C-alpha positions as CSV (number, residue, x, y, z in Angstrom):
1,M,-12.5,25.0,24.2
2,M,-8.9,25.0,25.4
3,D,-6.7,27.8,24.0
4,L,-3.4,26.7,22.6
5,E,-1.5,28.8,25.1
6,Q,-2.9,26.6,27.9
7,L,-0.8,23.7,26.6
8,E,2.2,25.3,28.4
9,R,0.6,24.1,31.7
10,F,1.1,20.5,30.5
11,G,4.7,20.9,29.6
12,I,4.3,21.8,25.9
13,D,7.1,24.1,24.8
14,K,6.2,27.6,23.5
15,E,8.1,26.9,20.3
16,F,5.8,24.0,19.4
17,I,2.7,26.0,20.3
18,Q,4.0,28.6,17.8
19,R,4.4,25.9,15.2
20,F,0.8,24.8,15.7
21,K,-0.3,28.4,15.3
22,Q,1.6,28.6,11.9
23,E,-0.7,25.7,10.8
24,N,-3.7,28.0,11.6
25,I,-4.6,26.0,14.8
26,K,-5.9,28.4,17.4
27,A,-7.5,26.1,20.0
28,L,-8.1,22.5,20.8
29,F,-11.4,20.8,19.8
30,S,-13.4,19.1,22.6
31,H,-12.1,15.6,21.8
32,Q,-8.5,16.8,21.7
33,E,-9.0,18.4,25.1
34,L,-10.7,15.1,26.3
35,A,-7.6,13.2,25.1
36,I,-5.4,15.3,27.4
37,K,-7.9,14.8,30.3
38,K,-7.8,11.1,29.8
39,G,-4.0,11.0,30.1
40,L,-2.5,11.7,26.7
41,L,0.3,13.7,28.3
42,K,0.6,11.4,31.3
43,H,1.8,8.3,29.3
44,K,-1.6,6.7,29.2
45,N,-2.7,4.4,26.3
46,L,-5.4,5.9,24.2
47,V,-7.7,4.8,21.3
48,L,-9.0,7.7,19.3
49,S,-12.1,7.0,17.2
50,C,-12.8,10.3,15.4
51,P,-13.8,11.3,11.9
52,T,-11.3,12.0,9.1
53,A,-9.9,15.6,9.4
54,S,-10.9,15.9,13.0
55,G,-7.3,16.6,14.2
56,K,-6.0,13.2,15.3
57,T,-2.5,14.1,14.0
58,L,-2.3,16.9,16.5
59,I,-3.1,14.5,19.3
60,A,-0.3,12.2,18.2
61,T,2.0,15.2,17.8
62,L,1.3,16.3,21.4
63,A,2.2,12.8,22.6
64,I,5.5,13.0,20.7
65,I,6.3,16.4,22.1
66,K,5.8,15.1,25.6
67,S,8.1,12.2,24.9
68,I,11.0,14.5,24.0
69,S,11.8,15.2,27.7
70,K,12.4,11.5,28.3
71,K,15.7,9.8,27.5
72,P,16.4,7.9,25.4
73,I,13.8,9.0,22.9
74,K,12.6,6.2,20.7
75,I,9.2,6.7,19.0
76,V,7.6,4.6,16.2
77,Y,4.8,5.9,14.1
78,I,3.2,2.9,12.3
79,V,1.3,3.4,9.1
80,P,-0.2,0.9,6.6
81,L,1.0,2.4,3.3
82,V,4.3,3.8,1.9
83,A,2.4,6.9,0.6
84,L,1.2,7.6,4.1
85,A,4.7,7.0,5.5
86,N,6.1,9.6,3.1
87,E,3.4,12.1,4.1
88,K,4.0,11.7,7.8
89,Y,7.8,11.7,7.4
90,N,7.7,15.0,5.4
91,Y,5.4,16.6,8.0
92,Y,7.3,15.5,11.1
93,K,10.8,16.2,9.6
94,D,9.7,19.8,9.2
95,F,7.7,20.1,12.4
96,F,10.5,18.7,14.7
97,R,13.4,20.3,12.9
98,G,16.1,21.0,15.4
99,H,14.5,18.8,18.1
100,L,14.2,15.2,16.8
101,K,16.0,13.1,14.3
102,V,13.2,11.7,12.1
103,A,13.7,8.7,9.8
104,I,11.5,6.7,7.5
105,S,11.9,2.9,6.9
106,V,9.5,1.3,4.5
107,G,11.4,-1.1,2.2
108,D,13.8,-4.1,2.2
109,L,12.2,-6.7,4.5
110,D,15.5,-8.5,4.8
111,S,17.5,-5.9,6.7
112,Q,18.1,-4.9,10.3
113,D,18.7,-1.2,9.3
114,P,21.1,-0.7,12.2
115,W,21.3,3.1,11.3
116,L,17.8,3.5,12.8
117,K,19.1,3.2,16.3
118,D,20.5,6.8,15.9
119,Y,17.0,8.3,15.2
120,D,14.4,9.4,17.6
121,L,11.2,9.2,15.6
122,I,10.8,6.5,13.0
123,I,8.0,6.4,10.5
124,V,7.5,2.8,9.5
125,T,5.1,0.5,7.8
126,Q,3.7,-2.4,9.8
127,E,5.4,-5.0,7.7
128,K,8.8,-3.3,8.0
129,L,8.6,-3.0,11.8
130,D,7.6,-6.6,12.1
131,S,10.6,-7.5,9.9
132,L,12.9,-5.4,12.1
133,I,11.7,-7.3,15.1
134,R,12.5,-10.6,13.3
135,H,15.9,-9.3,12.5
136,G,16.6,-8.5,16.2
137,A,16.9,-4.7,15.9
138,D,18.3,-3.9,19.3
139,W,16.5,-0.6,19.8
140,I,13.0,-2.1,19.8
141,N,13.0,-2.7,23.6
142,S,13.7,1.0,24.2
143,I,10.6,2.3,22.4
144,S,8.7,4.6,24.7
145,L,5.8,5.7,22.4
146,I,3.9,3.7,19.8
147,I,1.5,5.5,17.4
148,A,-0.6,3.1,15.3
149,D,-2.4,4.9,12.5
150,E,-5.5,3.5,10.8
151,I,-6.0,0.9,13.5
152,H,-9.3,-0.2,12.0
153,L,-7.2,-2.0,9.3
154,I,-7.0,-4.9,11.8
155,N,-10.3,-5.7,10.0
156,D,-8.5,-6.1,6.7
157,P,-7.9,-9.7,5.7
158,S,-4.5,-9.0,4.0
159,R,-3.0,-6.4,6.3
160,G,-4.9,-6.9,9.5
161,P,-3.1,-10.0,10.9
162,T,0.4,-8.4,10.7
163,L,-0.9,-5.3,12.5
164,E,-2.5,-7.4,15.2
165,I,0.6,-9.6,15.8
166,L,2.8,-6.5,15.7
167,L,0.9,-4.7,18.4
168,S,0.8,-7.9,20.5
169,L,4.5,-8.3,20.2
170,L,5.2,-4.6,21.0
171,R,3.1,-4.8,24.1
172,K,5.1,-7.8,25.2
173,M,8.5,-6.4,24.3
174,T,7.9,-2.8,25.5
175,K,5.7,-3.1,28.5
176,K,6.1,0.5,29.6
177,A,5.6,2.1,26.1
178,Q,2.6,4.3,25.6
179,I,0.2,3.3,22.8
180,I,-1.8,5.8,20.8
181,A,-4.1,4.1,18.3
182,L,-5.8,6.3,15.7
183,S,-8.8,5.6,13.5
184,A,-11.9,7.0,11.9
185,T,-15.2,6.0,13.5
186,I,-15.2,2.4,14.8
187,S,-18.5,0.8,16.0
188,N,-16.7,-1.4,18.5
189,A,-14.0,1.1,19.6
190,L,-14.6,0.2,23.3
191,E,-13.8,-3.4,22.6
192,L,-10.6,-2.4,20.8
193,S,-9.5,0.0,23.6
194,S,-10.2,-2.7,26.2
195,W,-7.9,-5.0,24.4
196,L,-5.1,-2.4,24.3
197,K,-5.8,-1.4,28.0
198,A,-6.4,2.1,26.7
199,K,-8.8,4.9,27.4
200,L,-11.3,5.6,24.7
201,V,-11.7,9.0,23.1
202,E,-14.7,8.8,20.9
203,S,-16.2,11.7,18.9
204,E,-18.3,12.4,15.9
205,F,-17.2,16.0,15.7
206,R,-15.7,17.4,12.5
207,P,-14.3,20.9,12.1
208,V,-15.9,20.9,8.7
209,K,-19.5,19.7,8.8
210,L,-20.3,16.6,6.6
211,Y,-23.6,16.3,4.9
212,E,-24.3,12.8,3.5
213,G,-26.9,12.4,0.7
214,V,-28.1,10.4,-2.3
215,C,-28.6,11.9,-5.7
216,F,-31.2,10.7,-8.2
217,A,-32.0,12.7,-11.4
218,E,-31.7,16.4,-10.4
219,R,-32.5,16.0,-6.7
220,I,-30.0,15.5,-3.8
221,H,-31.6,14.1,-0.7
222,F,-29.6,14.8,2.5
223,L,-29.8,13.5,6.0
224,R,-29.2,16.6,8.0
225,K,-29.7,19.3,5.4
226,K,-32.5,20.6,3.2
227,D,-32.7,18.8,-0.2
228,Y,-31.9,20.8,-3.3
229,L,-32.2,20.5,-7.1
230,L,-29.4,20.6,-9.6
231,E,-29.7,22.4,-12.9
232,S,-29.3,19.1,-14.8
233,E,-29.3,15.4,-14.0
234,G,-26.7,13.2,-12.4
235,L,-23.0,13.6,-12.5
236,E,-23.0,16.4,-15.1
237,G,-25.3,18.4,-12.8
238,L,-23.0,17.8,-9.8
239,I,-19.9,18.9,-11.9
240,Q,-21.7,22.1,-13.0
241,D,-22.8,22.9,-9.5
242,T,-19.3,22.2,-8.0
243,Q,-17.8,24.4,-10.7
244,K,-20.2,27.3,-9.9
245,R,-19.1,27.1,-6.3
246,K,-15.5,27.1,-7.4
247,K,-14.9,23.9,-5.5
248,Q,-13.3,20.5,-6.2
249,I,-14.8,17.0,-6.5
250,L,-13.6,13.4,-6.0
251,I,-15.6,10.7,-7.8
252,F,-15.1,7.1,-6.8
253,V,-15.9,4.3,-9.3
254,S,-15.3,0.5,-9.0
255,T,-12.9,-0.1,-11.9
256,R,-9.8,1.3,-13.6
257,K,-11.6,1.4,-17.0
258,S,-14.6,3.3,-15.5
259,A,-12.2,5.8,-14.0
260,E,-10.5,6.6,-17.3
261,T,-13.7,6.6,-19.4
262,L,-15.6,8.9,-17.0
263,A,-12.6,11.3,-16.7
264,E,-12.5,11.6,-20.5
265,R,-16.2,12.4,-20.5
266,L,-16.0,15.0,-17.8
267,S,-13.0,16.7,-19.4
268,R,-15.4,18.1,-22.0
269,F,-16.7,20.5,-19.5
270,N,-15.0,23.9,-19.4
271,L,-13.6,23.7,-15.9
272,I,-10.4,25.8,-15.9
273,Q,-9.5,29.4,-16.1
274,E,-7.4,30.9,-18.9
275,K,-4.5,31.6,-16.5
276,E,-4.4,27.9,-15.4
277,K,-4.0,26.5,-19.0
278,H,-0.2,27.1,-19.2
279,F,0.5,25.4,-15.9
280,L,-1.6,22.4,-16.7
281,E,-0.1,22.1,-20.2
282,N,3.4,22.0,-18.7
283,I,2.5,19.4,-16.0
284,S,0.7,17.3,-18.6
285,K,4.0,16.9,-20.4
286,E,5.6,15.4,-17.3
287,L,2.7,12.9,-17.0
288,L,3.0,12.1,-20.7
289,N,6.8,11.5,-20.4
290,A,6.8,9.6,-17.2
291,L,8.1,6.6,-19.2
292,E,10.8,6.6,-21.9
293,I,8.1,5.7,-24.4
294,P,4.6,7.0,-23.5
295,T,1.7,4.5,-23.4
296,S,-1.8,5.2,-24.5
297,Q,-2.7,5.5,-20.8
298,C,0.0,8.2,-20.5
299,R,-1.5,10.0,-23.5
300,R,-5.0,9.7,-22.1
301,L,-4.0,11.0,-18.7
302,A,-2.1,14.0,-20.2
303,S,-5.1,14.8,-22.4
304,V,-7.6,15.0,-19.6
305,F,-5.2,16.7,-17.2
306,K,-4.9,19.7,-19.5
307,K,-8.7,20.2,-19.0
308,G,-8.4,20.1,-15.1
309,V,-9.5,16.5,-14.8
310,A,-7.5,13.4,-13.8
311,F,-8.1,9.7,-13.2
312,H,-6.3,7.9,-10.4
313,H,-5.9,4.1,-10.0
314,A,-3.3,1.4,-9.2
315,G,-2.3,1.3,-12.9
316,L,-0.6,4.7,-12.8
317,L,3.1,5.2,-12.0
318,A,4.0,6.6,-8.6
319,K,5.3,9.8,-10.2
320,Q,2.0,10.3,-12.0
321,K,-0.1,9.8,-8.9
322,R,2.1,12.3,-7.0
323,L,1.6,15.0,-9.7
324,I,-2.1,14.4,-9.7
325,E,-2.4,14.6,-5.9
326,D,-0.1,17.7,-5.6
327,N,-2.0,19.6,-8.2
328,F,-5.4,18.7,-6.8
329,R,-4.2,20.1,-3.4
330,Q,-3.1,23.3,-5.2
331,G,-6.5,23.6,-6.9
332,L,-5.4,23.2,-10.5
333,I,-7.1,19.9,-10.9
334,K,-10.9,20.3,-10.3
335,V,-12.0,16.7,-10.7
336,I,-10.4,13.3,-9.8
337,V,-12.1,10.1,-10.8
338,A,-10.6,7.4,-8.7
339,T,-10.8,3.7,-7.8
340,P,-11.0,2.8,-4.1
341,T,-7.2,2.7,-3.8
342,L,-7.2,6.5,-3.4
343,A,-9.3,6.3,-0.2
344,M,-6.6,4.1,1.4
345,G,-3.8,6.5,0.4
346,V,-2.7,10.0,1.2
347,N,-4.7,12.8,2.7
348,L,-6.6,14.3,-0.2
349,P,-9.9,16.0,0.8
350,A,-12.3,17.7,-1.5
351,F,-15.5,19.8,-1.0
352,R,-17.6,17.1,-2.6
353,V,-17.1,13.3,-2.6
354,V,-19.3,11.3,-5.0
355,L,-19.7,7.5,-5.0
356,R,-20.9,6.5,-8.4
357,D,-20.4,2.8,-7.7
358,V,-21.3,1.3,-4.3
359,K,-21.2,-2.3,-5.4
360,R,-18.2,-4.5,-6.0
361,Y,-17.8,-7.9,-7.7
362,Y,-16.5,-10.7,-5.5
363,P,-15.8,-14.2,-7.0
364,G,-18.4,-16.6,-5.8
365,R,-20.6,-13.8,-4.4
366,G,-21.3,-11.7,-7.4
367,S,-21.8,-7.9,-7.2
368,V,-22.6,-6.8,-3.6
369,Y,-22.5,-3.6,-1.6
370,I,-19.2,-2.4,-0.3
371,P,-18.8,-2.5,3.5
372,I,-20.3,0.5,5.3
373,L,-16.9,1.1,7.0
374,E,-15.4,1.5,3.6
375,Y,-18.2,4.0,2.6
376,K,-17.4,6.0,5.7
377,Q,-13.7,6.2,4.6
378,F,-14.8,7.7,1.3
379,A,-17.3,10.1,2.8
380,G,-14.8,11.3,5.4
381,R,-12.8,13.0,2.6
382,A,-15.5,15.5,2.0
383,G,-14.8,19.0,3.3
384,R,-11.4,20.7,3.3
385,P,-10.4,22.2,6.7
386,Q,-9.6,26.0,6.3
387,Y,-11.3,26.1,2.9
388,D,-14.9,24.8,3.3
389,E,-17.6,25.5,5.8
390,F,-19.0,22.1,5.0
391,G,-18.5,19.1,2.8
392,E,-20.8,16.9,0.9
393,S,-20.7,13.1,0.4
394,I,-23.2,12.0,-2.3
395,I,-24.1,8.5,-3.5
396,M,-25.5,8.2,-7.1
397,A,-28.8,6.3,-7.5
398,K,-30.4,5.0,-10.7
399,S,-34.0,5.1,-9.5
400,E,-36.2,6.5,-6.8
401,E,-36.5,3.1,-5.2
402,E,-32.7,2.6,-5.2
403,S,-32.2,6.0,-3.7
404,K,-34.3,5.1,-0.6
405,E,-32.4,1.8,-0.3
406,L,-29.0,3.4,-0.5
407,F,-30.0,6.1,2.0
408,K,-31.0,3.4,4.5
409,H,-28.2,1.0,3.8
410,F,-25.3,3.5,3.9
411,I,-26.2,6.8,5.4
412,K,-28.4,5.8,8.3
413,A,-26.4,2.7,9.1
414,K,-23.5,2.2,11.5
415,P,-20.2,0.8,10.3
416,E,-19.5,-2.9,10.8
417,N,-17.6,-4.0,13.9
418,I,-13.9,-4.5,13.5
419,E,-13.1,-8.2,13.7
420,S,-9.7,-10.1,13.9
421,K,-8.6,-11.8,10.8
422,L,-5.8,-13.7,12.5
423,A,-7.3,-17.1,11.9
424,Q,-6.5,-16.8,8.2
425,E,-4.2,-19.8,7.6
426,S,-1.4,-18.2,5.6
427,A,-1.0,-15.3,8.1
428,L,-1.1,-17.8,11.0
429,R,1.5,-20.0,9.4
430,M,3.9,-17.1,8.7
431,H,3.6,-15.6,12.1
432,T,3.8,-19.0,13.9
433,L,7.2,-19.7,12.3
434,S,8.4,-16.2,13.2
435,L,7.4,-16.5,16.9
436,I,9.3,-19.8,17.0
437,A,12.4,-18.5,15.1
438,C,12.6,-15.4,17.4
439,R,12.1,-17.7,20.4
440,F,9.1,-15.8,21.7
441,C,7.3,-19.2,21.8
442,Q,8.8,-22.6,22.0
443,S,5.8,-24.9,22.5
444,L,2.2,-25.2,21.4
445,K,1.2,-24.1,24.9
446,S,3.3,-20.9,24.7
447,L,1.9,-20.2,21.2
448,L,-1.6,-20.4,22.5
449,E,-0.7,-18.2,25.4
450,F,0.7,-15.6,23.0
451,F,-2.3,-15.7,20.7
452,A,-4.5,-15.3,23.8
453,L,-2.9,-11.8,24.0
454,T,-4.0,-10.9,20.5
455,F,-7.3,-9.1,19.5
456,F,-8.5,-12.6,18.3
457,G,-7.9,-14.0,21.7
458,F,-9.6,-11.0,23.3
459,Q,-12.6,-11.2,21.0
460,Y,-13.2,-14.9,21.0
461,R,-12.0,-15.6,24.5
462,D,-11.6,-19.3,23.7
463,I,-8.1,-19.4,22.1
464,Y,-8.4,-23.1,21.7
465,L,-10.4,-22.4,18.6
466,L,-7.0,-22.0,17.0
467,Q,-5.4,-25.1,18.5
468,E,-6.4,-27.5,15.7
469,K,-5.1,-25.1,13.0
470,L,-1.9,-24.5,15.0
471,E,-1.3,-28.3,15.3
472,D,-1.7,-28.7,11.6
473,I,0.7,-25.7,10.9
474,L,3.3,-27.1,13.3
475,F,3.1,-30.5,11.6
476,D,3.7,-28.9,8.2
477,L,6.6,-26.8,9.5
478,Q,8.3,-29.9,10.9
479,M,7.6,-31.9,7.7
480,W,9.1,-29.1,5.6
481,G,12.2,-28.9,7.8
482,F,11.6,-25.4,9.1
483,I,11.2,-26.4,12.8
484,L,12.2,-29.3,15.0
485,E,11.2,-30.5,18.5
486,T,13.8,-31.3,21.0
487,D,13.1,-32.0,24.7
488,E,9.5,-30.9,24.2
489,K,10.7,-27.5,22.9
490,L,10.2,-26.1,19.4
491,Y,13.2,-24.6,17.6
492,A,13.5,-23.2,14.1
493,T,16.1,-24.9,12.0
494,G,18.7,-22.7,10.2
495,L,16.5,-22.9,7.1
496,G,13.4,-22.0,9.1
497,E,15.1,-19.0,10.6
498,R,16.1,-17.8,7.2
499,I,12.6,-18.2,5.8
500,S,11.2,-16.2,8.7
501,L,13.8,-13.4,8.1
502,L,12.9,-13.4,4.3
503,Y,9.3,-12.5,5.4
504,L,8.1,-15.4,3.2
505,D,5.0,-17.6,3.7
506,P,6.5,-20.9,4.7
507,Q,4.3,-22.7,2.2
508,T,5.7,-20.6,-0.5
509,A,9.3,-21.4,0.7
510,H,8.4,-25.1,0.7
511,Q,7.2,-24.8,-2.9
512,F,10.4,-23.0,-3.9
513,I,12.5,-25.8,-2.4
514,L,10.6,-28.4,-4.3
515,C,11.1,-26.4,-7.5
516,L,14.8,-26.1,-6.9
517,K,15.1,-29.9,-6.4
518,E,13.2,-30.4,-9.6
519,A,15.5,-27.9,-11.4
520,K,18.5,-30.2,-10.5
521,L,17.0,-32.7,-12.9
522,K,15.4,-30.4,-15.5
523,G,17.5,-27.2,-15.3
524,L,16.3,-23.7,-14.8
525,K,14.6,-21.8,-17.6
526,D,13.4,-18.2,-17.4
527,L,9.8,-18.8,-18.1
528,T,9.4,-21.8,-15.7
529,I,11.2,-19.9,-12.9
530,L,8.8,-17.0,-13.4
531,Q,5.8,-19.3,-13.5
532,A,6.9,-20.9,-10.3
533,I,7.1,-17.6,-8.4
534,C,3.9,-16.4,-10.0
535,L,2.1,-19.4,-8.5
536,S,3.0,-18.2,-5.0
537,Q,0.5,-16.5,-2.7
538,E,2.7,-13.4,-2.6
539,M,2.1,-12.7,-6.4
540,Q,-1.7,-12.6,-6.0
541,P,-3.8,-11.3,-7.7
542,L,-2.7,-12.9,-11.0
543,L,-3.8,-11.8,-14.5
544,N,-7.2,-13.0,-15.5
545,V,-7.4,-15.5,-18.4
546,K,-9.8,-14.5,-21.1
547,P,-11.3,-17.0,-23.5
548,K,-9.0,-15.8,-26.3
549,D,-6.0,-16.6,-24.1
550,I,-6.8,-20.2,-23.5
551,V,-5.6,-21.5,-26.9
552,Y,-2.1,-19.9,-26.8
553,L,-1.6,-20.7,-23.1
554,N,-2.4,-24.4,-23.7
555,E,0.0,-24.4,-26.7
556,E,2.7,-23.0,-24.4
557,I,2.0,-25.7,-21.8
558,V,2.3,-28.4,-24.4
559,K,5.5,-26.9,-25.8
560,I,7.4,-26.7,-22.4
561,N,5.4,-29.3,-20.4
562,K,8.5,-31.2,-19.4
563,E,10.3,-28.0,-18.2
564,F,7.8,-26.9,-15.6
565,L,9.2,-27.0,-12.1
566,M,5.7,-27.7,-10.6
567,P,3.3,-30.4,-11.7
568,V,0.9,-29.3,-14.4
569,P,-2.7,-29.9,-13.3
570,K,-5.1,-31.8,-15.5
571,I,-7.4,-29.6,-17.6
572,W,-10.4,-30.6,-15.5
573,D,-8.7,-30.0,-12.1
574,D,-10.0,-27.1,-10.0
575,N,-6.5,-25.5,-9.9
576,Y,-5.9,-25.6,-13.6
577,D,-7.3,-22.0,-14.0
578,I,-4.8,-20.7,-11.4
579,F,-2.0,-22.5,-13.3
580,L,-3.1,-20.8,-16.5
581,R,-3.2,-17.4,-14.8
582,S,0.3,-17.9,-13.3
583,L,1.6,-18.8,-16.7
584,K,0.0,-15.7,-18.3
585,T,1.5,-13.5,-15.6
586,A,4.9,-15.1,-16.1
587,L,4.7,-14.4,-19.8
588,A,4.0,-10.8,-19.2
589,L,7.1,-10.5,-17.1
590,K,9.1,-12.4,-19.8
591,Y,7.8,-9.9,-22.3
592,W,9.3,-7.1,-20.2
593,M,12.7,-8.9,-20.1
594,E,12.5,-9.3,-23.9
595,E,12.3,-5.5,-24.1
596,K,8.7,-5.2,-25.1
597,T,7.4,-1.7,-24.3
598,E,4.9,-1.0,-21.6
599,E,2.4,-0.2,-24.3
600,Q,2.9,-3.7,-26.0
601,I,2.6,-5.4,-22.6
602,F,-0.7,-3.4,-21.9
603,E,-2.1,-4.4,-25.3
604,E,-1.2,-8.0,-25.0
605,F,-1.9,-8.6,-21.3
606,S,-4.1,-5.6,-20.2
607,L,-1.4,-4.9,-17.6
608,T,-0.9,-1.2,-16.9
609,P,2.6,0.3,-16.2
610,G,1.7,0.8,-12.5
611,E,0.6,-2.8,-12.1
612,L,3.5,-4.1,-14.1
613,Y,6.1,-2.3,-11.9
614,A,4.3,-3.5,-8.8
615,K,4.5,-7.1,-10.1
616,L,8.2,-6.6,-11.0
617,E,8.9,-5.4,-7.5
618,I,7.4,-8.5,-5.9
619,A,9.0,-10.8,-8.5
620,D,12.4,-9.2,-7.7
621,W,11.9,-9.9,-4.0
622,L,10.8,-13.5,-4.6
623,I,13.7,-14.3,-6.9
624,Y,16.0,-12.9,-4.2
625,C,14.3,-15.3,-1.7
626,V,14.9,-18.2,-4.1
627,M,18.6,-17.2,-4.4
628,E,18.9,-17.1,-0.6
629,I,17.3,-20.6,-0.3
630,S,19.5,-21.9,-3.1
631,S,22.6,-20.7,-1.3
632,L,21.5,-22.2,2.0
633,L,20.7,-25.6,0.5
634,G,23.9,-25.7,-1.6
635,F,22.2,-25.4,-5.0
636,K,25.1,-23.4,-6.3
637,D,24.4,-24.0,-10.0
638,S,21.0,-22.2,-9.7
639,I,22.4,-19.0,-8.1
640,G,24.1,-17.6,-11.3
641,I,21.0,-18.2,-13.4
642,L,18.7,-16.6,-10.8
643,K,21.0,-13.6,-10.5
644,N,21.1,-13.1,-14.2
645,L,17.3,-13.3,-14.3
646,R,16.9,-10.8,-11.5
647,I,19.1,-8.2,-13.2
648,R,17.3,-8.7,-16.5
649,L,13.9,-8.2,-14.7
650,L,15.2,-5.1,-13.0
651,Y,16.2,-3.4,-16.2
652,G,13.8,-5.1,-18.6
653,V,16.5,-6.2,-21.1
654,N,17.9,-9.1,-23.0
655,E,21.2,-10.4,-21.8
656,E,23.3,-8.6,-24.3
657,L,22.4,-5.2,-22.8
658,L,23.3,-5.9,-19.2
659,E,26.7,-4.2,-19.4
660,L,25.3,-1.1,-21.0
661,V,22.4,-0.6,-18.6
662,S,24.8,-0.7,-15.7
663,L,25.6,2.9,-16.6
664,K,23.7,5.8,-15.1
665,E,21.1,7.4,-17.4
666,I,21.2,4.3,-19.7
667,G,17.9,2.5,-19.5
668,R,16.5,-0.2,-21.7
669,V,15.6,2.1,-24.6
670,R,18.9,4.0,-24.8
671,A,20.9,0.8,-24.3
672,R,19.1,-0.8,-27.3
673,R,19.7,2.3,-29.3
674,L,23.5,2.1,-28.6
675,Y,23.6,-1.7,-29.3
676,D,21.9,-1.3,-32.6
677,K,24.5,1.3,-33.6
678,G,27.2,-1.2,-33.0
679,I,28.1,0.1,-29.5
680,K,27.8,-3.2,-27.7
681,N,29.8,-2.7,-24.6
682,I,31.6,-0.1,-22.4
683,S,34.9,-0.7,-24.1
684,I,33.5,0.3,-27.5
685,L,31.6,3.2,-25.9
686,R,34.8,4.5,-24.4
687,K,36.2,5.0,-27.9
688,I,33.2,6.9,-29.3
689,P,33.7,10.7,-29.3
690,Q,31.3,12.6,-27.1
691,E,30.0,14.6,-30.1
692,E,29.1,11.4,-32.0
693,L,27.5,10.0,-28.8
694,A,25.4,13.1,-28.4
695,L,23.7,12.4,-31.8
696,I,22.5,9.1,-30.4
697,L,21.7,10.0,-26.8
698,G,21.4,13.7,-26.7
699,P,24.1,16.2,-25.4
700,R,23.2,16.0,-21.7
701,V,23.1,12.2,-21.4
702,A,26.2,11.8,-23.6
703,Q,28.1,14.1,-21.2
704,I,27.0,12.1,-18.1
705,V,27.9,8.8,-19.8
706,K,31.4,10.0,-20.8
707,R,32.0,11.2,-17.2
708,Q,31.3,7.7,-15.9
709,I,33.6,5.9,-18.3
């Protein structure tokens, strides 16, 4: 085992060695030492396939330290999620204080972000970096180190194609850049490293041992550890046992409703100490008041939080998730019941990880086992470095027979191979237009040559498998007016270039153009604009239509049939259901603009605040795209209507409140309160004495408002 001090021999400054020691790192693990031997500090490409919490971040950090001596310094650290980007940014900003200028860039896919050229280390999501390349960011070519975290997500149908294209582009644009790709255990890691022309560092070592098992009744059967009996059956027995050990537990379930119901059930246990009650009580108030008007979900979360339990899913607000995660790390929260979204997010280990649900419902396939690769992601969170000698990952079984099956299917099995998902049509269409717009490729031949450099090309060898799809895509792009062919070369039109920069699926852009043309005849109405954007691929998944919804949705269709900007399918058509779902989703957004509360929207549409705000964010971007297309095509009459709609969606208000919500600290609830008191605009507000305003808004907000006006 290599002592930290020995890193000096490889050019690692003493100051950084000291900072590692402050993190309680004393020596390198064998796979970290192997990474150095394989050229980590000699600018060699590496793929690291090692379990969660095995120290991959240290390997990446050593590569960054070594890059500091080279000028100019330009390093990108690519992550799949904003939550991970924030985590890495906070870590590296502190670690490299005084040495590197660290930036984070995760939002606004229609910006070049020129300020980034002044930063040395840029933490960035894969979509954002792809967007920066499209916008011609001039510092891309000077990147000397590329760190790609969670490289196994190439296997993900939604995120994988962008990561694969991005790495292929970067390899072409920055031929001398070092690539460090990080992942948990990959079955075909050698294939991935061969594609990246990288050395493979593969290890199953974990600083905290992981024991995987299956629990049925009172017994837990482990693979590499003696079985033991709990004092009572099932989850309750596991909770009691974890509590006795003074440890924490993460429980994964398949649905949001299951997470909330189970958290409530487990909150009946006496899990917390007397001295913790005061802290939990105070934090629960923050969870409760995360919105101006608390919802039943807020109340439910605050209630279980007081007992040391929390649920965690996509329906929560970002602030609520952060409070749960922070207080779990600090040990105040003893149990989190989560949906799989947590496993994809921030680093949140626990002594014990429990999978209650290992099946998931897929349309057309029914309820089937989750991928083994995904199970390994869950299991990898068991065991906290510096706190636990070992961690336990436990699958819950309902019978002795199922227990044996689960043991064989998940614990004794290897994860699936990572496979390229680049042949997915929407991804291929979007990236094909981008390659032409950026002039990386200007013919079918050069497109095929580029795709031969991708992981798809490496895996399948015969890139001509894509030729027929590419020919169809090029035909569509020409028909839609996004590209043209001149002298046997492909060029993007001005419209095509703008669509590419907007990071929009060309098919979605084409649909929007058809809608805008239809609007010249019919006019633009809020609901029909919203329905048109909800029908796009980017707004998926849409709200489900329940039997009770069908009557009122059909009535709505009859009422505004002639106003729709897209053809209404016949009731027997296959796509009628998706049309109904798009209309229901649009109505939920319209409810928001009409100042319905988050609670009312949840009751009517089963749309949680977290999901609502995610939809609003996407809707905002899509309306912006429609505005840009309108401007480019000269549909000037549409722009004002779209701008008004966008602002109303942003604030969730009727039109009469737009002036009031432009003030700091005045949201939809306070604006309505002012309006109902006869204070309908800033001119009237200016005349109201601060003391009188304080009775409506409270002293603090009244003072802030008066300062502004």
